C-alpha positions as CSV (number, residue, x, y, z in Angstrom):
1,M,-14.2,-153.4,-105.0
2,K,-11.8,-154.9,-102.6
3,L,-14.5,-155.9,-100.2
4,L,-15.9,-158.8,-102.3
5,P,-12.7,-160.8,-102.6
6,F,-11.9,-160.2,-99.0
7,A,-15.4,-161.4,-97.9
8,L,-15.2,-164.4,-100.1
9,G,-11.8,-165.3,-98.7
10,V,-13.0,-164.9,-95.2
11,G,-16.0,-167.0,-95.9
12,V,-14.1,-169.8,-97.5
13,G,-11.4,-169.6,-94.9
14,Y,-14.0,-169.8,-92.1
15,V,-15.7,-172.8,-93.5
16,L,-12.6,-174.7,-94.3
17,G,-11.0,-173.6,-91.0
18,A,-13.9,-174.8,-89.0
19,R,-13.8,-178.2,-90.6
20,A,-10.0,-178.7,-90.6
21,G,-9.2,-176.8,-87.4
22,R,-7.3,-173.7,-86.5
23,E,-4.0,-174.7,-88.0
24,R,-5.5,-175.2,-91.5
25,Y,-7.4,-171.9,-91.1
26,E,-4.2,-170.1,-90.4
27,Q,-2.5,-171.8,-93.3
28,L,-5.3,-170.7,-95.7
29,S,-5.2,-167.2,-94.3
30,R,-1.5,-166.9,-94.9
31,A,-1.8,-168.2,-98.4
32,Y,-4.6,-165.7,-99.2
33,R,-2.6,-162.9,-97.7
34,R,0.4,-163.8,-99.9
35,V,-1.7,-163.7,-103.0
36,A,-3.5,-160.6,-102.1
37,D,-0.3,-158.7,-101.2
38,N,1.5,-159.8,-104.4
39,P,2.4,-156.6,-106.4
40,Q,1.3,-158.3,-109.7
41,V,-2.1,-159.1,-108.2
42,Q,-2.4,-155.5,-106.8
43,A,-1.5,-154.1,-110.3
44,A,-4.1,-156.3,-112.0
45,A,-6.7,-155.3,-109.4
46,G,-5.9,-151.6,-110.1
47,V,-6.3,-152.0,-113.8
48,A,-9.6,-153.9,-113.4
49,Q,-10.8,-151.2,-111.0
50,A,-9.9,-148.4,-113.5
51,K,-11.6,-150.3,-116.4
52,A,-14.7,-150.8,-114.3
53,G,-14.8,-147.1,-113.5
54,E,-14.5,-146.2,-117.1
55,A,-17.4,-148.6,-118.0
56,V,-19.6,-147.1,-115.3
57,H,-18.8,-143.6,-116.5
58,A,-19.7,-144.6,-120.1
59,A,-22.9,-146.3,-119.0
60,V,-24.0,-143.2,-117.0
61,T,-23.3,-141.0,-120.0
62,V,-25.4,-143.2,-122.2
63,A,-28.2,-143.4,-119.7
64,K,-28.2,-139.6,-119.3
65,E,-28.5,-139.1,-123.0
66,K,-31.4,-141.5,-123.2
67,V,-33.2,-139.9,-120.3
68,A,-32.6,-136.3,-121.2
69,P,-35.7,-134.6,-122.7
70,S,-35.6,-133.7,-126.4
71,S,-34.8,-130.2,-127.5
72,Q,-37.9,-130.0,-129.6
73,P,-40.6,-127.7,-128.2
74,G,-43.8,-129.4,-127.1
75,H,-42.2,-132.8,-127.3
76,E,-42.8,-135.1,-124.4
77,P,-41.2,-138.5,-124.3
78,A,-43.5,-141.4,-124.1
79,A,-43.7,-143.4,-120.9
80,P,-41.7,-146.6,-121.0
81,G,-43.6,-149.3,-122.8
82,R,-46.1,-146.9,-124.4
83,S,-46.1,-145.8,-128.0
84,V,-46.7,-142.2,-129.0
85,G,-50.0,-141.7,-130.8
86,S,-50.8,-139.4,-133.7
87,N,-51.5,-136.4,-131.5
88,G,-48.0,-136.5,-130.0
89,R,-49.0,-138.1,-126.7
């Protein structure tokens, strides 16, 4: 989760730094680090990460319920995109 913002910051910093020179790159790098190290930003990132984890867990649970075979004997789920005919297949 932390890799994407870091990679984005590095990419933007590299492009802008290459155009404006090393001094501007260092200035952007320091500004990014100040924001990234801010306790409020860290707290918000932690909350977002926790909520994302909860959403993934809920999605996995729903997916497992939809994929799990039925408890009815002799019942086979239809293949995706295919309807079940009158003989049960």
